[in-house]
TORKOL-4160 file (C-alpha; in steps of 0.2 Angstrom, whole numbers, padded with zeros to 4 digits, m for minus):
458
<pt num="1" X="0419" Y="m0008" Z="0212"/>
<pt num="2" X="0408" Y="m0014" Z="0197"/>
<pt num="3" X="0392" Y="m0004" Z="0197"/>
<pt num="4" X="0379" Y="m0010" Z="0185"/>
<pt num="5" X="0364" Y="0001" Z="0180"/>
<pt num="6" X="0348" Y="0001" Z="0171"/>
<pt num="7" X="0338" Y="0016" Z="0166"/>
<pt num="8" X="0321" Y="0015" Z="0175"/>
<pt num="9" X="0305" Y="0021" Z="0165"/>
<pt num="10" X="0291" Y="0030" Z="0173"/>
<pt num="11" X="0280" Y="0014" Z="0171"/>
<pt num="12" X="0292" Y="0003" Z="0179"/>
<pt num="13" X="0287" Y="m0005" Z="0196"/>
<pt num="14" X="0303" Y="0001" Z="0203"/>
<pt num="15" X="0300" Y="0019" Z="0198"/>
<pt num="16" X="0291" Y="0023" Z="0215"/>
<pt num="17" X="0307" Y="0019" Z="0224"/>
<pt num="18" X="0316" Y="0033" Z="0215"/>
<pt num="19" X="0318" Y="0049" Z="0225"/>
<pt num="20" X="0308" Y="0064" Z="0217"/>
<pt num="21" X="0320" Y="0076" Z="0208"/>
<pt num="22" X="0333" Y="0062" Z="0204"/>
<pt num="23" X="0340" Y="0067" Z="0186"/>
<pt num="24" X="0334" Y="0055" Z="0173"/>
<pt num="25" X="0351" Y="0048" Z="0169"/>
<pt num="26" X="0353" Y="0044" Z="0188"/>
<pt num="27" X="0338" Y="0033" Z="0190"/>
<pt num="28" X="0348" Y="0017" Z="0192"/>
<pt num="29" X="0346" Y="m0001" Z="0197"/>
<pt num="30" X="0355" Y="m0017" Z="0193"/>
<pt num="31" X="0358" Y="m0022" Z="0175"/>
<pt num="32" X="0371" Y="m0030" Z="0164"/>
<pt num="33" X="0378" Y="m0014" Z="0156"/>
<pt num="34" X="0393" Y="m0006" Z="0164"/>
<pt num="35" X="0395" Y="0013" Z="0165"/>
<pt num="36" X="0412" Y="0012" Z="0156"/>
<pt num="37" X="0403" Y="0002" Z="0142"/>
<pt num="38" X="0390" Y="0016" Z="0139"/>
<pt num="39" X="0393" Y="0021" Z="0121"/>
<pt num="40" X="0386" Y="0028" Z="0105"/>
<pt num="41" X="0379" Y="0011" Z="0101"/>
<pt num="42" X="0370" Y="0010" Z="0117"/>
<pt num="43" X="0362" Y="0027" Z="0115"/>
<pt num="44" X="0357" Y="0023" Z="0097"/>
<pt num="45" X="0345" Y="0010" Z="0104"/>
<pt num="46" X="0337" Y="0021" Z="0116"/>
<pt num="47" X="0320" Y="0029" Z="0113"/>
<pt num="48" X="0320" Y="0048" Z="0112"/>
<pt num="49" X="0313" Y="0050" Z="0130"/>
<pt num="50" X="0327" Y="0039" Z="0136"/>
<pt num="51" X="0341" Y="0049" Z="0129"/>
<pt num="52" X="0352" Y="0058" Z="0142"/>
<pt num="53" X="0346" Y="0076" Z="0144"/>
<pt num="54" X="0359" Y="0089" Z="0143"/>
<pt num="55" X="0356" Y="0108" Z="0146"/>
<pt num="56" X="0367" Y="0122" Z="0138"/>
<pt num="57" X="0368" Y="0139" Z="0146"/>
<pt num="58" X="0372" Y="0153" Z="0134"/>
<pt num="59" X="0364" Y="0170" Z="0130"/>
<pt num="60" X="0368" Y="0169" Z="0111"/>
<pt num="61" X="0360" Y="0155" Z="0101"/>
<pt num="62" X="0351" Y="0154" Z="0084"/>
<pt num="63" X="0347" Y="0166" Z="0075"/>
<pt num="64" X="0361" Y="0177" Z="0082"/>
<pt num="65" X="0375" Y="0181" Z="0069"/>
<pt num="66" X="0388" Y="0181" Z="0082"/>
<pt num="67" X="0401" Y="0167" Z="0081"/>
<pt num="68" X="0398" Y="0159" Z="0098"/>
<pt num="69" X="0379" Y="0158" Z="0095"/>
<pt num="70" X="0381" Y="0150" Z="0078"/>
<pt num="71" X="0394" Y="0138" Z="0084"/>
<pt num="72" X="0383" Y="0133" Z="0099"/>
<pt num="73" X="0368" Y="0130" Z="0087"/>
<pt num="74" X="0378" Y="0119" Z="0076"/>
<pt num="75" X="0385" Y="0109" Z="0091"/>
<pt num="76" X="0368" Y="0107" Z="0099"/>
<pt num="77" X="0360" Y="0101" Z="0083"/>
<pt num="78" X="0374" Y="0089" Z="0079"/>
<pt num="79" X="0372" Y="0081" Z="0097"/>
<pt num="80" X="0353" Y="0080" Z="0095"/>
<pt num="81" X="0353" Y="0063" Z="0087"/>
<pt num="82" X="0360" Y="0055" Z="0103"/>
<pt num="83" X="0355" Y="0067" Z="0117"/>
<pt num="84" X="0340" Y="0076" Z="0122"/>
<pt num="85" X="0347" Y="0093" Z="0120"/>
<pt num="86" X="0340" Y="0109" Z="0129"/>
<pt num="87" X="0347" Y="0127" Z="0128"/>
<pt num="88" X="0343" Y="0141" Z="0140"/>
<pt num="89" X="0346" Y="0156" Z="0129"/>
<pt num="90" X="0342" Y="0174" Z="0128"/>
<pt num="91" X="0335" Y="0186" Z="0115"/>
<pt num="92" X="0345" Y="0189" Z="0099"/>
<pt num="93" X="0356" Y="0204" Z="0099"/>
<pt num="94" X="0348" Y="0212" Z="0084"/>
<pt num="95" X="0332" Y="0210" Z="0075"/>
<pt num="96" X="0330" Y="0195" Z="0065"/>
<pt num="97" X="0320" Y="0191" Z="0050"/>
<pt num="98" X="0317" Y="0173" Z="0057"/>
<pt num="99" X="0303" Y="0169" Z="0068"/>
<pt num="100" X="0313" Y="0164" Z="0083"/>
<pt num="101" X="0299" Y="0167" Z="0095"/>
<pt num="102" X="0289" Y="0154" Z="0086"/>
<pt num="103" X="0301" Y="0139" Z="0087"/>
<pt num="104" X="0303" Y="0132" Z="0104"/>
<pt num="105" X="0310" Y="0116" Z="0096"/>
<pt num="106" X="0322" Y="0118" Z="0081"/>
<pt num="107" X="0331" Y="0104" Z="0073"/>
<pt num="108" X="0329" Y="0093" Z="0088"/>
<pt num="109" X="0335" Y="0105" Z="0101"/>
<pt num="110" X="0323" Y="0112" Z="0114"/>
<pt num="111" X="0326" Y="0131" Z="0116"/>
<pt num="112" X="0320" Y="0140" Z="0132"/>
<pt num="113" X="0321" Y="0159" Z="0130"/>
<pt num="114" X="0321" Y="0171" Z="0145"/>
<pt num="115" X="0317" Y="0189" Z="0145"/>
<pt num="116" X="0331" Y="0201" Z="0149"/>
<pt num="117" X="0337" Y="0219" Z="0145"/>
<pt num="118" X="0345" Y="0222" Z="0128"/>
<pt num="119" X="0354" Y="0238" Z="0130"/>
<pt num="120" X="0367" Y="0245" Z="0119"/>
<pt num="121" X="0383" Y="0235" Z="0121"/>
<pt num="122" X="0395" Y="0250" Z="0117"/>
<pt num="123" X="0392" Y="0257" Z="0135"/>
<pt num="124" X="0400" Y="0246" Z="0148"/>
<pt num="125" X="0388" Y="0250" Z="0162"/>
<pt num="126" X="0373" Y="0246" Z="0151"/>
<pt num="127" X="0382" Y="0230" Z="0145"/>
<pt num="128" X="0384" Y="0225" Z="0163"/>
<pt num="129" X="0366" Y="0228" Z="0166"/>
<pt num="130" X="0362" Y="0216" Z="0151"/>
<pt num="131" X="0374" Y="0203" Z="0159"/>
<pt num="132" X="0366" Y="0203" Z="0176"/>
<pt num="133" X="0348" Y="0204" Z="0169"/>
<pt num="134" X="0351" Y="0188" Z="0159"/>
<pt num="135" X="0360" Y="0179" Z="0173"/>
<pt num="136" X="0346" Y="0183" Z="0185"/>
<pt num="137" X="0333" Y="0177" Z="0173"/>
<pt num="138" X="0343" Y="0161" Z="0170"/>
<pt num="139" X="0345" Y="0158" Z="0189"/>
<pt num="140" X="0326" Y="0159" Z="0191"/>
<pt num="141" X="0321" Y="0149" Z="0175"/>
<pt num="142" X="0334" Y="0135" Z="0177"/>
<pt num="143" X="0325" Y="0128" Z="0193"/>
<pt num="144" X="0309" Y="0127" Z="0183"/>
<pt num="145" X="0316" Y="0116" Z="0169"/>
<pt num="146" X="0316" Y="0097" Z="0169"/>
<pt num="147" X="0332" Y="0092" Z="0178"/>
<pt num="148" X="0346" Y="0087" Z="0166"/>
<pt num="149" X="0359" Y="0074" Z="0167"/>
<pt num="150" X="0372" Y="0086" Z="0163"/>
<pt num="151" X="0373" Y="0105" Z="0163"/>
<pt num="152" X="0385" Y="0114" Z="0152"/>
<pt num="153" X="0389" Y="0132" Z="0154"/>
<pt num="154" X="0397" Y="0144" Z="0142"/>
<pt num="155" X="0403" Y="0162" Z="0146"/>
<pt num="156" X="0391" Y="0173" Z="0138"/>
<pt num="157" X="0389" Y="0181" Z="0151"/>
<pt num="158" X="0403" Y="0176" Z="0162"/>
<pt num="159" X="0391" Y="0174" Z="0177"/>
<pt num="160" X="0384" Y="0158" Z="0170"/>
<pt num="161" X="0396" Y="0147" Z="0180"/>
<pt num="162" X="0387" Y="0153" Z="0196"/>
<pt num="163" X="0370" Y="0149" Z="0188"/>
<pt num="164" X="0375" Y="0131" Z="0184"/>
<pt num="165" X="0383" Y="0129" Z="0201"/>
<pt num="166" X="0367" Y="0133" Z="0210"/>
<pt num="167" X="0359" Y="0119" Z="0200"/>
<pt num="168" X="0373" Y="0107" Z="0204"/>
<pt num="169" X="0372" Y="0111" Z="0223"/>
<pt num="170" X="0353" Y="0108" Z="0224"/>
<pt num="171" X="0352" Y="0092" Z="0213"/>
<pt num="172" X="0369" Y="0085" Z="0211"/>
<pt num="173" X="0369" Y="0087" Z="0192"/>
<pt num="174" X="0387" Y="0086" Z="0185"/>
<pt num="175" X="0394" Y="0102" Z="0177"/>
<pt num="176" X="0404" Y="0105" Z="0161"/>
<pt num="177" X="0412" Y="0121" Z="0159"/>
<pt num="178" X="0414" Y="0126" Z="0140"/>
<pt num="179" X="0425" Y="0141" Z="0139"/>
<pt num="180" X="0425" Y="0152" Z="0123"/>
<pt num="181" X="0435" Y="0164" Z="0134"/>
<pt num="182" X="0441" Y="0165" Z="0151"/>
<pt num="183" X="0435" Y="0179" Z="0163"/>
<pt num="184" X="0439" Y="0190" Z="0172"/>
<pt num="185" X="0456" Y="0188" Z="0164"/>
<pt num="186" X="0450" Y="0194" Z="0147"/>
<pt num="187" X="0443" Y="0210" Z="0155"/>
<pt num="188" X="0459" Y="0213" Z="0165"/>
<pt num="189" X="0469" Y="0211" Z="0149"/>
<pt num="190" X="0458" Y="0223" Z="0140"/>
<pt num="191" X="0460" Y="0236" Z="0154"/>
<pt num="192" X="0441" Y="0236" Z="0156"/>
<pt num="193" X="0443" Y="0232" Z="0175"/>
<pt num="194" X="0457" Y="0233" Z="0187"/>
<pt num="195" X="0464" Y="0218" Z="0196"/>
<pt num="196" X="0456" Y="0224" Z="0212"/>
<pt num="197" X="0452" Y="0214" Z="0228"/>
<pt num="198" X="0434" Y="0212" Z="0222"/>
<pt num="199" X="0440" Y="0205" Z="0205"/>
<pt num="200" X="0452" Y="0193" Z="0213"/>
<pt num="201" X="0439" Y="0187" Z="0224"/>
<pt num="202" X="0427" Y="0185" Z="0209"/>
<pt num="203" X="0440" Y="0175" Z="0200"/>
<pt num="204" X="0443" Y="0164" Z="0215"/>
<pt num="205" X="0424" Y="0160" Z="0216"/>
<pt num="206" X="0423" Y="0157" Z="0198"/>
<pt num="207" X="0438" Y="0145" Z="0197"/>
<pt num="208" X="0431" Y="0136" Z="0213"/>
<pt num="209" X="0416" Y="0132" Z="0201"/>
<pt num="210" X="0428" Y="0126" Z="0188"/>
<pt num="211" X="0436" Y="0114" Z="0201"/>
<pt num="212" X="0419" Y="0107" Z="0205"/>
<pt num="213" X="0416" Y="0103" Z="0186"/>
<pt num="214" X="0417" Y="0085" Z="0180"/>
<pt num="215" X="0425" Y="0092" Z="0164"/>
<pt num="216" X="0432" Y="0108" Z="0157"/>
<pt num="217" X="0432" Y="0111" Z="0138"/>
<pt num="218" X="0443" Y="0125" Z="0131"/>
<pt num="219" X="0448" Y="0130" Z="0114"/>
<pt num="220" X="0467" Y="0130" Z="0114"/>
<pt num="221" X="0483" Y="0124" Z="0123"/>
<pt num="222" X="0486" Y="0141" Z="0129"/>
<pt num="223" X="0469" Y="0142" Z="0138"/>
<pt num="224" X="0472" Y="0125" Z="0145"/>
<pt num="225" X="0489" Y="0131" Z="0152"/>
<pt num="226" X="0480" Y="0146" Z="0160"/>
<pt num="227" X="0468" Y="0134" Z="0169"/>
<pt num="228" X="0483" Y="0123" Z="0174"/>
<pt num="229" X="0492" Y="0138" Z="0181"/>
<pt num="230" X="0476" Y="0141" Z="0192"/>
<pt num="231" X="0477" Y="0124" Z="0200"/>
<pt num="232" X="0463" Y="0116" Z="0189"/>
<pt num="233" X="0466" Y="0097" Z="0188"/>
<pt num="234" X="0474" Y="0093" Z="0171"/>
<pt num="235" X="0465" Y="0077" Z="0169"/>
<pt num="236" X="0448" Y="0085" Z="0168"/>
<pt num="237" X="0453" Y="0098" Z="0154"/>
<pt num="238" X="0449" Y="0094" Z="0136"/>
<pt num="239" X="0455" Y="0105" Z="0122"/>
<pt num="240" X="0442" Y="0105" Z="0108"/>
<pt num="241" X="0445" Y="0119" Z="0095"/>
<pt num="242" X="0431" Y="0128" Z="0086"/>
<pt num="243" X="0427" Y="0123" Z="0068"/>
<pt num="244" X="0420" Y="0129" Z="0052"/>
<pt num="245" X="0406" Y="0120" Z="0041"/>
<pt num="246" X="0417" Y="0114" Z="0027"/>
<pt num="247" X="0402" Y="0110" Z="0017"/>
<pt num="248" X="0395" Y="0127" Z="0017"/>
<pt num="249" X="0411" Y="0137" Z="0017"/>
<pt num="250" X="0423" Y="0133" Z="0003"/>
<pt num="251" X="0435" Y="0142" Z="m0009"/>
<pt num="252" X="0425" Y="0152" Z="m0022"/>
<pt num="253" X="0436" Y="0158" Z="m0037"/>
<pt num="254" X="0436" Y="0177" Z="m0039"/>
<pt num="255" X="0428" Y="0177" Z="m0056"/>
<pt num="256" X="0413" Y="0168" Z="m0049"/>
<pt num="257" X="0412" Y="0178" Z="m0033"/>
<pt num="258" X="0396" Y="0187" Z="m0031"/>
<pt num="259" X="0402" Y="0197" Z="m0015"/>
<pt num="260" X="0417" Y="0205" Z="m0025"/>
<pt num="261" X="0405" Y="0209" Z="m0039"/>
<pt num="262" X="0391" Y="0216" Z="m0028"/>
<pt num="263" X="0404" Y="0228" Z="m0019"/>
<pt num="264" X="0414" Y="0233" Z="m0034"/>
<pt num="265" X="0429" Y="0224" Z="m0028"/>
<pt num="266" X="0434" Y="0214" Z="m0043"/>
<pt num="267" X="0452" Y="0217" Z="m0047"/>
<pt num="268" X="0456" Y="0224" Z="m0029"/>
<pt num="269" X="0468" Y="0216" Z="m0017"/>
<pt num="270" X="0456" Y="0213" Z="m0003"/>
<pt num="271" X="0462" Y="0213" Z="0015"/>
<pt num="272" X="0448" Y="0208" Z="0026"/>
<pt num="273" X="0443" Y="0207" Z="0044"/>
<pt num="274" X="0426" Y="0197" Z="0047"/>
<pt num="275" X="0419" Y="0195" Z="0064"/>
<pt num="276" X="0415" Y="0204" Z="0080"/>
<pt num="277" X="0421" Y="0222" Z="0080"/>
<pt num="278" X="0424" Y="0223" Z="0099"/>
<pt num="279" X="0436" Y="0227" Z="0112"/>
<pt num="280" X="0446" Y="0211" Z="0111"/>
<pt num="281" X="0452" Y="0213" Z="0093"/>
<pt num="282" X="0462" Y="0229" Z="0095"/>
<pt num="283" X="0459" Y="0234" Z="0077"/>
<pt num="284" X="0464" Y="0252" Z="0078"/>
<pt num="285" X="0482" Y="0247" Z="0072"/>
<pt num="286" X="0475" Y="0239" Z="0056"/>
<pt num="287" X="0466" Y="0255" Z="0052"/>
<pt num="288" X="0482" Y="0264" Z="0054"/>
<pt num="289" X="0490" Y="0252" Z="0042"/>
<pt num="290" X="0477" Y="0256" Z="0030"/>
<pt num="291" X="0481" Y="0274" Z="0031"/>
<pt num="292" X="0499" Y="0270" Z="0027"/>
<pt num="293" X="0493" Y="0260" Z="0011"/>
<pt num="294" X="0481" Y="0273" Z="0005"/>
<pt num="295" X="0492" Y="0278" Z="m0010"/>
<pt num="296" X="0491" Y="0260" Z="m0017"/>
<pt num="297" X="0474" Y="0260" Z="m0026"/>
<pt num="298" X="0474" Y="0241" Z="m0028"/>
<pt num="299" X="0473" Y="0238" Z="m0009"/>
<pt num="300" X="0456" Y="0238" Z="m0001"/>
<pt num="301" X="0452" Y="0235" Z="0017"/>
<pt num="302" X="0435" Y="0227" Z="0021"/>
<pt num="303" X="0429" Y="0226" Z="0039"/>
<pt num="304" X="0413" Y="0215" Z="0041"/>
<pt num="305" X="0403" Y="0213" Z="0057"/>
<pt num="306" X="0396" Y="0222" Z="0072"/>
<pt num="307" X="0402" Y="0226" Z="0089"/>
<pt num="308" X="0406" Y="0239" Z="0103"/>
<pt num="309" X="0420" Y="0247" Z="0093"/>
<pt num="310" X="0413" Y="0248" Z="0076"/>
<pt num="311" X="0408" Y="0266" Z="0077"/>
<pt num="312" X="0424" Y="0271" Z="0084"/>
<pt num="313" X="0434" Y="0262" Z="0070"/>
<pt num="314" X="0422" Y="0270" Z="0057"/>
<pt num="315" X="0426" Y="0287" Z="0065"/>
<pt num="316" X="0445" Y="0283" Z="0065"/>
<pt num="317" X="0444" Y="0279" Z="0046"/>
<pt num="318" X="0434" Y="0295" Z="0043"/>
<pt num="319" X="0446" Y="0306" Z="0052"/>
<pt num="320" X="0460" Y="0299" Z="0042"/>
<pt num="321" X="0451" Y="0302" Z="0026"/>
<pt num="322" X="0453" Y="0284" Z="0021"/>
<pt num="323" X="0444" Y="0279" Z="0005"/>
<pt num="324" X="0452" Y="0262" Z="0005"/>
<pt num="325" X="0442" Y="0256" Z="0020"/>
<pt num="326" X="0425" Y="0248" Z="0018"/>
<pt num="327" X="0413" Y="0244" Z="0033"/>
<pt num="328" X="0399" Y="0231" Z="0030"/>
<pt num="329" X="0387" Y="0222" Z="0041"/>
<pt num="330" X="0387" Y="0203" Z="0045"/>
<pt num="331" X="0385" Y="0193" Z="0029"/>
<pt num="332" X="0371" Y="0180" Z="0028"/>
<pt num="333" X="0377" Y="0163" Z="0033"/>
<pt num="334" X="0373" Y="0156" Z="0016"/>
<pt num="335" X="0385" Y="0168" Z="0008"/>
<pt num="336" X="0400" Y="0166" Z="0019"/>
<pt num="337" X="0409" Y="0156" Z="0006"/>
<pt num="338" X="0408" Y="0170" Z="m0006"/>
<pt num="339" X="0412" Y="0184" Z="0007"/>
<pt num="340" X="0427" Y="0175" Z="0015"/>
<pt num="341" X="0434" Y="0169" Z="m0002"/>
<pt num="342" X="0434" Y="0187" Z="m0008"/>
<pt num="343" X="0449" Y="0191" Z="0003"/>
<pt num="344" X="0467" Y="0189" Z="m0003"/>
<pt num="345" X="0472" Y="0191" Z="0015"/>
<pt num="346" X="0463" Y="0190" Z="0031"/>
<pt num="347" X="0467" Y="0199" Z="0047"/>
<pt num="348" X="0467" Y="0188" Z="0063"/>
<pt num="349" X="0473" Y="0199" Z="0078"/>
<pt num="350" X="0478" Y="0191" Z="0095"/>
<pt num="351" X="0487" Y="0201" Z="0107"/>
<pt num="352" X="0499" Y="0194" Z="0120"/>
<pt num="353" X="0488" Y="0198" Z="0134"/>
<pt num="354" X="0473" Y="0189" Z="0127"/>
<pt num="355" X="0482" Y="0174" Z="0119"/>
<pt num="356" X="0479" Y="0163" Z="0135"/>
<pt num="357" X="0461" Y="0169" Z="0137"/>
<pt num="358" X="0454" Y="0165" Z="0120"/>
<pt num="359" X="0456" Y="0158" Z="0103"/>
<pt num="360" X="0449" Y="0168" Z="0088"/>
<pt num="361" X="0435" Y="0157" Z="0080"/>
<pt num="362" X="0436" Y="0167" Z="0064"/>
<pt num="363" X="0452" Y="0157" Z="0060"/>
<pt num="364" X="0442" Y="0141" Z="0055"/>
<pt num="365" X="0431" Y="0149" Z="0043"/>
<pt num="366" X="0446" Y="0157" Z="0035"/>
<pt num="367" X="0454" Y="0140" Z="0033"/>
<pt num="368" X="0439" Y="0133" Z="0026"/>
<pt num="369" X="0438" Y="0146" Z="0013"/>
<pt num="370" X="0455" Y="0142" Z="0008"/>
<pt num="371" X="0463" Y="0160" Z="0011"/>
<pt num="372" X="0479" Y="0164" Z="0020"/>
<pt num="373" X="0479" Y="0177" Z="0034"/>
<pt num="374" X="0491" Y="0189" Z="0044"/>
<pt num="375" X="0492" Y="0188" Z="0063"/>
<pt num="376" X="0501" Y="0197" Z="0076"/>
<pt num="377" X="0499" Y="0183" Z="0089"/>
<pt num="378" X="0514" Y="0181" Z="0101"/>
<pt num="379" X="0527" Y="0169" Z="0096"/>
<pt num="380" X="0524" Y="0156" Z="0110"/>
<pt num="381" X="0505" Y="0156" Z="0106"/>
<pt num="382" X="0496" Y="0141" Z="0098"/>
<pt num="383" X="0489" Y="0153" Z="0084"/>
<pt num="384" X="0507" Y="0158" Z="0079"/>
<pt num="385" X="0513" Y="0140" Z="0080"/>
<pt num="386" X="0499" Y="0134" Z="0068"/>
<pt num="387" X="0502" Y="0148" Z="0056"/>
<pt num="388" X="0521" Y="0144" Z="0055"/>
<pt num="389" X="0521" Y="0125" Z="0056"/>
<pt num="390" X="0507" Y="0123" Z="0044"/>
<pt num="391" X="0512" Y="0137" Z="0032"/>
<pt num="392" X="0495" Y="0145" Z="0031"/>
<pt num="393" X="0498" Y="0163" Z="0035"/>
<pt num="394" X="0510" Y="0177" Z="0039"/>
<pt num="395" X="0516" Y="0184" Z="0056"/>
<pt num="396" X="0520" Y="0201" Z="0062"/>
<pt num="397" X="0525" Y="0209" Z="0078"/>
<pt num="398" X="0510" Y="0217" Z="0087"/>
<pt num="399" X="0508" Y="0236" Z="0089"/>
<pt num="400" X="0517" Y="0241" Z="0073"/>
<pt num="401" X="0506" Y="0247" Z="0059"/>
<pt num="402" X="0521" Y="0250" Z="0048"/>
<pt num="403" X="0525" Y="0232" Z="0049"/>
<pt num="404" X="0507" Y="0227" Z="0045"/>
<pt num="405" X="0508" Y="0239" Z="0030"/>
<pt num="406" X="0525" Y="0232" Z="0024"/>
<pt num="407" X="0519" Y="0214" Z="0025"/>
<pt num="408" X="0503" Y="0217" Z="0015"/>
<pt num="409" X="0513" Y="0226" Z="0002"/>
<pt num="410" X="0525" Y="0211" Z="0001"/>
<pt num="411" X="0511" Y="0199" Z="0000"/>
<pt num="412" X="0503" Y="0208" Z="m0014"/>
<pt num="413" X="0518" Y="0205" Z="m0025"/>
<pt num="414" X="0519" Y="0187" Z="m0021"/>
<pt num="415" X="0502" Y="0180" Z="m0026"/>
<pt num="416" X="0510" Y="0163" Z="m0030"/>
<pt num="417" X="0515" Y="0160" Z="m0011"/>
<pt num="418" X="0497" Y="0166" Z="m0006"/>
<pt num="419" X="0489" Y="0154" Z="m0018"/>
<pt num="420" X="0500" Y="0139" Z="m0010"/>
<pt num="421" X="0495" Y="0145" Z="0007"/>
<pt num="422" X="0477" Y="0145" Z="0003"/>
<pt num="423" X="0477" Y="0127" Z="m0003"/>
<pt num="424" X="0486" Y="0122" Z="0013"/>
<pt num="425" X="0472" Y="0132" Z="0023"/>
<pt num="426" X="0458" Y="0121" Z="0015"/>
<pt num="427" X="0468" Y="0105" Z="0018"/>
<pt num="428" X="0471" Y="0109" Z="0036"/>
<pt num="429" X="0452" Y="0114" Z="0039"/>
<pt num="430" X="0447" Y="0097" Z="0032"/>
<pt num="431" X="0459" Y="0087" Z="0041"/>
<pt num="432" X="0457" Y="0095" Z="0059"/>
<pt num="433" X="0444" Y="0108" Z="0060"/>
<pt num="434" X="0427" Y="0102" Z="0054"/>
<pt num="435" X="0410" Y="0101" Z="0063"/>
<pt num="436" X="0412" Y="0082" Z="0064"/>
<pt num="437" X="0429" Y="0083" Z="0073"/>
<pt num="438" X="0422" Y="0094" Z="0086"/>
<pt num="439" X="0406" Y="0085" Z="0088"/>
<pt num="440" X="0414" Y="0069" Z="0090"/>
<pt num="441" X="0426" Y="0075" Z="0103"/>
<pt num="442" X="0412" Y="0084" Z="0113"/>
<pt num="443" X="0402" Y="0068" Z="0113"/>
<pt num="444" X="0416" Y="0059" Z="0121"/>
<pt num="445" X="0417" Y="0072" Z="0135"/>
<pt num="446" X="0398" Y="0070" Z="0138"/>
<pt num="447" X="0400" Y="0051" Z="0138"/>
<pt num="448" X="0414" Y="0052" Z="0151"/>
<pt num="449" X="0404" Y="0063" Z="0162"/>
<pt num="450" X="0389" Y="0052" Z="0162"/>
<pt num="451" X="0399" Y="0037" Z="0166"/>
<pt num="452" X="0409" Y="0045" Z="0180"/>
<pt num="453" X="0393" Y="0052" Z="0188"/>
<pt num="454" X="0383" Y="0035" Z="0186"/>
<pt num="455" X="0398" Y="0026" Z="0195"/>
<pt num="456" X="0397" Y="0039" Z="0209"/>
<pt num="457" X="0378" Y="0037" Z="0210"/>
<pt num="458" X="0380" Y="0019" Z="0212"/>
């Protein structure tokens, strides 16, 4: 059935005939524009108040230094030229120098903050309290916000699908699930929870929400396969990898690198991990590898970031008496080009249990910086396949610190190969993993969802 539509403004004579609470994009009467023809061009001619309103749900957002918050901020700001973008977010994890409380609108994005507990994440019970506190605050707040045309939930925390589903059931708003990781599978893989009856029931309820979504967006083919194995319709699943800002992250020669100079690392063979020092990374074996290499005074391990396991890793390094391991805080976003370029070799861990639940977002910054990496990802994983097929890094078997140490020692003696890999890293980032690539793909998913829902509304 051809179903034509027209957005009705509040001052239209037809406006009184529209039921109260109908989402803005669903206020439809006859017109000459078909839903399937809705496009970027159509939206560019809309006034700001007529842009489709979309609402993202995620605790982490600007000015958080966590990768998920930074990526969501970049995505939302890139969408703001064609959509009325709103974000329901929490409070930053750590104190920020930026006046985040004073900016309800930033770069075209309207930010709705909710109050919630911010207890230490190193304690699992306190972390769970944070999750429930934020989800409960969102559940209350979401019904007070202007009704969006689409609600998009992420997984920080994993309870957000239920918040979005409540809005969907009450107003018919279509949902998109945007999964940076897949719960409770991640928690089970990490051994944080047992696959008990309660957890299986929770997973069933969560995946029932996924089945009610118009679209699901995941980061890798491995994650897509997990959803397919769980009876999620393959036609609604889109793979959109994360990205790096290739304009602000780029290769910086060592002789011009201020990070190396600031931390007295010039002349060192730097092996770096940069990102969340949490449970999913399993970094203990890399500390053990550092212990095996402490006799080589040229090799320096650098761990940058924060997370639930940072103190444990520091204690491990101290107990082993390691002088070749340096821990630093997250680096300013403006200096990432220098910090990421400081490494000769990056660490990108991914265990077999986790490979279908997530895709390390740190990969894309490393590629943009033009630096190779070493990964213990399983052979069948997308990360392993990218590493080998694109010749951008080195692979090792997981759980073997001695194999890590040997591979690093070999790499140090073959700088020519590392340099060639680094050049291919940068080319791959520019060809496939830019902010523009991801934004364009996400816009297409949003347009598809709007068109489908407008047809159903007619």
